[in-house]
Every structure is written in structure tokens, then in C-alpha cells.
mmCIF file of the C-alpha atoms, coordinates in Angstrom:
data_MODEL
# 
_entry.id   MODEL 
# 
loop_
_atom_site.group_PDB 
_atom_site.id 
_atom_site.type_symbol 
_atom_site.label_atom_id 
_atom_site.label_alt_id 
_atom_site.label_comp_id 
_atom_site.label_asym_id 
_atom_site.label_entity_id 
_atom_site.label_seq_id 
_atom_site.pdbx_PDB_ins_code 
_atom_site.Cartn_x 
_atom_site.Cartn_y 
_atom_site.Cartn_z 
_atom_site.occupancy 
_atom_site.B_iso_or_equiv 
_atom_site.pdbx_formal_charge 
_atom_site.auth_seq_id 
_atom_site.auth_comp_id 
_atom_site.auth_asym_id 
_atom_site.auth_atom_id 
_atom_site.pdbx_PDB_model_num 
ATOM 1   C CA . MET A 1 1   ? 11.243  -61.552 7.067   1.00 0.00 ? 1   MET A CA 1 
ATOM 2   C CA . THR A 1 2   ? 8.589   -62.885 4.785   1.00 0.00 ? 2   THR A CA 1 
ATOM 3   C CA . LEU A 1 3   ? 5.646   -60.866 3.607   1.00 0.00 ? 3   LEU A CA 1 
ATOM 4   C CA . PRO A 1 4   ? 2.198   -62.304 4.245   1.00 0.00 ? 4   PRO A CA 1 
ATOM 5   C CA . THR A 1 5   ? 0.178   -63.343 1.251   1.00 0.00 ? 5   THR A CA 1 
ATOM 6   C CA . ASP A 1 6   ? -3.110  -62.404 2.920   1.00 0.00 ? 6   ASP A CA 1 
ATOM 7   C CA . PRO A 1 7   ? -4.134  -58.869 1.784   1.00 0.00 ? 7   PRO A CA 1 
ATOM 8   C CA . VAL A 1 8   ? -5.589  -57.982 5.211   1.00 0.00 ? 8   VAL A CA 1 
ATOM 9   C CA . ALA A 1 9   ? -2.395  -58.968 6.983   1.00 0.00 ? 9   ALA A CA 1 
ATOM 10  C CA . ALA A 1 10  ? -0.322  -57.073 4.399   1.00 0.00 ? 10  ALA A CA 1 
ATOM 11  C CA . ALA A 1 11  ? -2.438  -53.933 4.952   1.00 0.00 ? 11  ALA A CA 1 
ATOM 12  C CA . GLU A 1 12  ? -1.816  -54.123 8.698   1.00 0.00 ? 12  GLU A CA 1 
ATOM 13  C CA . LEU A 1 13  ? 1.945   -54.196 8.118   1.00 0.00 ? 13  LEU A CA 1 
ATOM 14  C CA . ALA A 1 14  ? 1.933   -51.254 5.656   1.00 0.00 ? 14  ALA A CA 1 
ATOM 15  C CA . PRO A 1 15  ? 2.613   -47.869 7.251   1.00 0.00 ? 15  PRO A CA 1 
ATOM 16  C CA . SER A 1 16  ? -0.293  -45.424 7.398   1.00 0.00 ? 16  SER A CA 1 
ATOM 17  C CA . LEU A 1 17  ? -0.007  -42.349 5.185   1.00 0.00 ? 17  LEU A CA 1 
ATOM 18  C CA . LEU A 1 18  ? -2.675  -40.410 7.062   1.00 0.00 ? 18  LEU A CA 1 
ATOM 19  C CA . GLY A 1 19  ? -0.308  -38.894 9.636   1.00 0.00 ? 19  GLY A CA 1 
ATOM 20  C CA . PRO A 1 20  ? 2.322   -37.618 7.167   1.00 0.00 ? 20  PRO A CA 1 
ATOM 21  C CA . THR A 1 21  ? -0.396  -36.350 4.819   1.00 0.00 ? 21  THR A CA 1 
ATOM 22  C CA . LEU A 1 22  ? -2.012  -34.330 7.604   1.00 0.00 ? 22  LEU A CA 1 
ATOM 23  C CA . ARG A 1 23  ? 1.374   -32.900 8.598   1.00 0.00 ? 23  ARG A CA 1 
ATOM 24  C CA . VAL A 1 24  ? 2.094   -31.807 5.007   1.00 0.00 ? 24  VAL A CA 1 
ATOM 25  C CA . ILE A 1 25  ? -1.351  -30.178 4.704   1.00 0.00 ? 25  ILE A CA 1 
ATOM 26  C CA . GLY A 1 26  ? -0.819  -28.397 8.041   1.00 0.00 ? 26  GLY A CA 1 
ATOM 27  C CA . ALA A 1 27  ? 2.605   -27.131 6.981   1.00 0.00 ? 27  ALA A CA 1 
ATOM 28  C CA . LEU A 1 28  ? 1.217   -25.848 3.666   1.00 0.00 ? 28  LEU A CA 1 
ATOM 29  C CA . ALA A 1 29  ? -1.637  -24.085 5.495   1.00 0.00 ? 29  ALA A CA 1 
ATOM 30  C CA . LEU A 1 30  ? 0.863   -22.398 7.825   1.00 0.00 ? 30  LEU A CA 1 
ATOM 31  C CA . LEU A 1 31  ? 3.007   -21.282 4.875   1.00 0.00 ? 31  LEU A CA 1 
ATOM 32  C CA . ALA A 1 32  ? -0.025  -19.891 3.043   1.00 0.00 ? 32  ALA A CA 1 
ATOM 33  C CA . ALA A 1 33  ? -1.207  -17.997 6.149   1.00 0.00 ? 33  ALA A CA 1 
ATOM 34  C CA . GLY A 1 34  ? 2.275   -16.573 6.706   1.00 0.00 ? 34  GLY A CA 1 
ATOM 35  C CA . ALA A 1 35  ? 2.547   -15.437 3.079   1.00 0.00 ? 35  ALA A CA 1 
ATOM 36  C CA . TRP A 1 36  ? -0.898  -13.823 3.252   1.00 0.00 ? 36  TRP A CA 1 
ATOM 37  C CA . ILE A 1 37  ? 0.014   -11.891 6.421   1.00 0.00 ? 37  ILE A CA 1 
ATOM 38  C CA . LEU A 1 38  ? 3.386   -10.840 5.005   1.00 0.00 ? 38  LEU A CA 1 
ATOM 39  C CA . LEU A 1 39  ? 1.897   -9.592  1.733   1.00 0.00 ? 39  LEU A CA 1 
ATOM 40  C CA . GLY A 1 40  ? -0.777  -7.685  3.627   1.00 0.00 ? 40  GLY A CA 1 
ATOM 41  C CA . ARG A 1 41  ? 1.825   -5.909  5.709   1.00 0.00 ? 41  ARG A CA 1 
ATOM 42  C CA . LEU A 1 42  ? 3.975   -5.127  2.677   1.00 0.00 ? 42  LEU A CA 1 
ATOM 43  C CA . ASN A 1 43  ? 1.040   -3.615  0.793   1.00 0.00 ? 43  ASN A CA 1 
ATOM 44  C CA . ARG A 1 44  ? -0.049  -1.594  3.815   1.00 0.00 ? 44  ARG A CA 1 
ATOM 45  C CA . GLY A 1 45  ? 3.498   -0.305  4.265   1.00 0.00 ? 45  GLY A CA 1 
ATOM 46  C CA . ARG A 1 46  ? 3.711   0.696   0.645   1.00 0.00 ? 46  ARG A CA 1 
ATOM 47  C CA . ARG A 1 47  ? 0.351   2.466   0.560   1.00 0.00 ? 47  ARG A CA 1 
ATOM 48  C CA . GLY A 1 48  ? 0.836   4.746   3.513   1.00 0.00 ? 48  GLY A CA 1 
ATOM 49  C CA . ARG A 1 49  ? 3.461   5.207   6.152   1.00 0.00 ? 49  ARG A CA 1 
ATOM 50  C CA . GLY A 1 50  ? 3.857   8.334   8.233   1.00 0.00 ? 50  GLY A CA 1 
ATOM 51  C CA . ASP A 1 51  ? 4.045   11.521  6.211   1.00 0.00 ? 51  ASP A CA 1 
ATOM 52  C CA . LEU A 1 52  ? 3.893   9.832   2.794   1.00 0.00 ? 52  LEU A CA 1 
ATOM 53  C CA . CYS A 1 53  ? 0.758   8.175   1.460   1.00 0.00 ? 53  CYS A CA 1 
ATOM 54  C CA . VAL A 1 54  ? -0.119  7.067   -2.073  1.00 0.00 ? 54  VAL A CA 1 
ATOM 55  C CA . ILE A 1 55  ? -3.779  8.037   -2.438  1.00 0.00 ? 55  ILE A CA 1 
ATOM 56  C CA . ASP A 1 56  ? -4.364  6.645   -5.928  1.00 0.00 ? 56  ASP A CA 1 
ATOM 57  C CA . ARG A 1 57  ? -2.525  5.533   -9.055  1.00 0.00 ? 57  ARG A CA 1 
ATOM 58  C CA . ALA A 1 58  ? -3.548  5.270   -12.681 1.00 0.00 ? 58  ALA A CA 1 
ATOM 59  C CA . PHE A 1 59  ? -1.600  3.743   -15.538 1.00 0.00 ? 59  PHE A CA 1 
ATOM 60  C CA . LEU A 1 60  ? -1.916  5.654   -18.806 1.00 0.00 ? 60  LEU A CA 1 
ATOM 61  C CA . ALA A 1 61  ? 0.304   3.605   -21.102 1.00 0.00 ? 61  ALA A CA 1 
ATOM 62  C CA . ARG A 1 62  ? 3.016   1.013   -20.860 1.00 0.00 ? 62  ARG A CA 1 
ATOM 63  C CA . GLY A 1 63  ? 5.617   2.407   -18.483 1.00 0.00 ? 63  GLY A CA 1 
ATOM 64  C CA . ALA A 1 64  ? 3.713   5.659   -17.822 1.00 0.00 ? 64  ALA A CA 1 
ATOM 65  C CA . GLY A 1 65  ? 1.140   6.740   -15.306 1.00 0.00 ? 65  GLY A CA 1 
ATOM 66  C CA . VAL A 1 66  ? 0.140   9.249   -12.684 1.00 0.00 ? 66  VAL A CA 1 
ATOM 67  C CA . ALA A 1 67  ? 0.082   9.026   -8.910  1.00 0.00 ? 67  ALA A CA 1 
ATOM 68  C CA . LEU A 1 68  ? -1.737  11.155  -6.384  1.00 0.00 ? 68  LEU A CA 1 
ATOM 69  C CA . VAL A 1 69  ? 0.267   11.288  -3.162  1.00 0.00 ? 69  VAL A CA 1 
ATOM 70  C CA . ARG A 1 70  ? -0.044  13.053  0.187   1.00 0.00 ? 70  ARG A CA 1 
ATOM 71  C CA . VAL A 1 71  ? 3.196   14.366  1.663   1.00 0.00 ? 71  VAL A CA 1 
ATOM 72  C CA . GLU A 1 72  ? 3.089   16.209  4.978   1.00 0.00 ? 72  GLU A CA 1 
ATOM 73  C CA . GLY A 1 73  ? -0.521  17.231  4.382   1.00 0.00 ? 73  GLY A CA 1 
ATOM 74  C CA . ARG A 1 74  ? 0.020   18.393  0.790   1.00 0.00 ? 74  ARG A CA 1 
ATOM 75  C CA . ARG A 1 75  ? -1.492  16.590  -2.176  1.00 0.00 ? 75  ARG A CA 1 
ATOM 76  C CA . LEU A 1 76  ? 0.793   16.223  -5.190  1.00 0.00 ? 76  LEU A CA 1 
ATOM 77  C CA . LEU A 1 77  ? 0.049   14.861  -8.653  1.00 0.00 ? 77  LEU A CA 1 
ATOM 78  C CA . LEU A 1 78  ? 3.118   13.043  -9.970  1.00 0.00 ? 78  LEU A CA 1 
ATOM 79  C CA . GLY A 1 79  ? 3.880   11.779  -13.444 1.00 0.00 ? 79  GLY A CA 1 
ATOM 80  C CA . VAL A 1 80  ? 5.611   8.401   -13.351 1.00 0.00 ? 80  VAL A CA 1 
ATOM 81  C CA . SER A 1 81  ? 7.443   6.972   -16.363 1.00 0.00 ? 81  SER A CA 1 
ATOM 82  C CA . ASN A 1 82  ? 10.474  4.895   -17.220 1.00 0.00 ? 82  ASN A CA 1 
ATOM 83  C CA . ASP A 1 83  ? 12.455  8.147   -17.340 1.00 0.00 ? 83  ASP A CA 1 
ATOM 84  C CA . GLY A 1 84  ? 11.616  9.058   -13.745 1.00 0.00 ? 84  GLY A CA 1 
ATOM 85  C CA . VAL A 1 85  ? 9.080   10.881  -11.598 1.00 0.00 ? 85  VAL A CA 1 
ATOM 86  C CA . ARG A 1 86  ? 7.990   14.474  -12.211 1.00 0.00 ? 86  ARG A CA 1 
ATOM 87  C CA . LEU A 1 87  ? 5.757   16.849  -10.329 1.00 0.00 ? 87  LEU A CA 1 
ATOM 88  C CA . LEU A 1 88  ? 2.745   17.638  -12.505 1.00 0.00 ? 88  LEU A CA 1 
ATOM 89  C CA . SER A 1 89  ? 0.759   19.728  -10.048 1.00 0.00 ? 89  SER A CA 1 
ATOM 90  C CA . ASP A 1 90  ? 0.706   20.764  -6.416  1.00 0.00 ? 90  ASP A CA 1 
ATOM 91  C CA . LEU A 1 91  ? -2.931  20.368  -5.443  1.00 0.00 ? 91  LEU A CA 1 
ATOM 92  C CA . GLU A 1 92  ? -2.483  22.104  -2.107  1.00 0.00 ? 92  GLU A CA 1 
ATOM 93  C CA . ARG A 1 93  ? -5.475  24.283  -1.415  1.00 0.00 ? 93  ARG A CA 1 
ATOM 94  C CA . PRO A 1 94  ? -5.135  27.284  0.865   1.00 0.00 ? 94  PRO A CA 1 
ATOM 95  C CA . ARG A 1 95  ? -6.528  26.464  4.259   1.00 0.00 ? 95  ARG A CA 1 
ATOM 96  C CA . VAL A 1 96  ? -8.917  28.843  5.946   1.00 0.00 ? 96  VAL A CA 1 
ATOM 97  C CA . THR A 1 97  ? -7.982  29.307  9.548   1.00 0.00 ? 97  THR A CA 1 
ATOM 98  C CA . GLY A 1 98  ? -10.685 29.672  12.103  1.00 0.00 ? 98  GLY A CA 1 
ATOM 99  C CA . GLU A 1 99  ? -9.011  32.697  13.694  1.00 0.00 ? 99  GLU A CA 1 
ATOM 100 C CA . ARG A 1 100 ? -10.964 35.902  13.752  1.00 0.00 ? 100 ARG A CA 1 
ATOM 101 C CA . GLY A 1 101 ? -8.949  38.613  12.131  1.00 0.00 ? 101 GLY A CA 1 
ATOM 102 C CA . SER A 1 102 ? -6.935  36.495  9.708   1.00 0.00 ? 102 SER A CA 1 
ATOM 103 C CA . PHE A 1 103 ? -9.119  37.665  6.834   1.00 0.00 ? 103 PHE A CA 1 
ATOM 104 C CA . ASP A 1 104 ? -8.894  41.221  8.143   1.00 0.00 ? 104 ASP A CA 1 
ATOM 105 C CA . ALA A 1 105 ? -5.113  40.943  8.139   1.00 0.00 ? 105 ALA A CA 1 
ATOM 106 C CA . PHE A 1 106 ? -5.251  39.688  4.558   1.00 0.00 ? 106 PHE A CA 1 
ATOM 107 C CA . LEU A 1 107 ? -7.369  42.710  3.508   1.00 0.00 ? 107 LEU A CA 1 
ATOM 108 C CA . LEU A 1 108 ? -5.032  45.086  5.296   1.00 0.00 ? 108 LEU A CA 1 
ATOM 109 C CA . ASP A 1 109 ? -2.047  43.576  3.452   1.00 0.00 ? 109 ASP A CA 1 
ATOM 110 C CA . ALA A 1 110 ? -3.904  43.890  0.151   1.00 0.00 ? 110 ALA A CA 1 
ATOM 111 C CA . GLU A 1 111 ? -4.703  47.559  0.810   1.00 0.00 ? 111 GLU A CA 1 
ATOM 112 C CA . THR A 1 112 ? -1.082  48.241  1.722   1.00 0.00 ? 112 THR A CA 1 
ATOM 113 C CA . ASP A 1 113 ? 0.120   46.569  -1.487  1.00 0.00 ? 113 ASP A CA 1 
ATOM 114 C CA . GLU A 1 114 ? -2.414  48.577  -3.522  1.00 0.00 ? 114 GLU A CA 1 
ATOM 115 C CA . GLU A 1 115 ? -1.329  51.880  -1.962  1.00 0.00 ? 115 GLU A CA 1 
ATOM 116 C CA . ALA A 1 116 ? 2.326   51.067  -2.591  1.00 0.00 ? 116 ALA A CA 1 
ATOM 117 C CA . ALA A 1 117 ? 1.617   50.303  -6.240  1.00 0.00 ? 117 ALA A CA 1 
ATOM 118 C CA . SER A 1 118 ? -0.164  53.669  -6.895  1.00 0.00 ? 118 SER A CA 1 
# 
């Protein structure tokens, strides 16, 4: 097979790169979309799942920080360092129930404790 010397005829014989280029761009777009979806799900799973939710984090120094987490309705302030995780404070606030008489029961218990102490 001899190659033509005419540039137009040579261009007609050369394979087109448009199709493979479009396929590569499409494959890269699919990979990027898949990575974006996967990272979104990983971050969402890490931030809050079920009874455990990281509300906020702050880094204080290299390898040390604090994290505010919610566990089963309780808010906890945790110290995080290279040595481990420690409970700094339980920020659980007493909940006021809407039941009539719960405060009365509390006062009755307080009076009973006061009488027992005297």
C-alpha cells in the first residue's frame, strides 16, 4: 500500500480522533461524578448517623482539638488529641417536662430531704 502524496487524500485516510477523544472526556466526566457522589456520601455518613452526630469541631493546635457531639440526645464536649479522646464536659441540660405536677413532685422531694436532714 502506498501513501498518497496529496495532503487532502492523506487526511481522508487518517483515522479521526474526535470519537476516541469524546469517549475519553465522557469517561472522565463519569469518574468525576462518581467520585463527587461517593465523597458526599462519606462526609454525610461521618457527620451524622443515627444516635451519633458530630455537631462541630475546632482544632486548637497540631494534633489537638475539641469536638461537640450529640449522642442519644445528649451533647458532649470531647477533647481530641494524639493521646486519645477525653470527655471534657457533659452539656446535657435538664429537660422540663410538660406534665403538671412534676415540679410539685420535685418540691415535695426537696421538703422531704430537708426534713430528714434536720
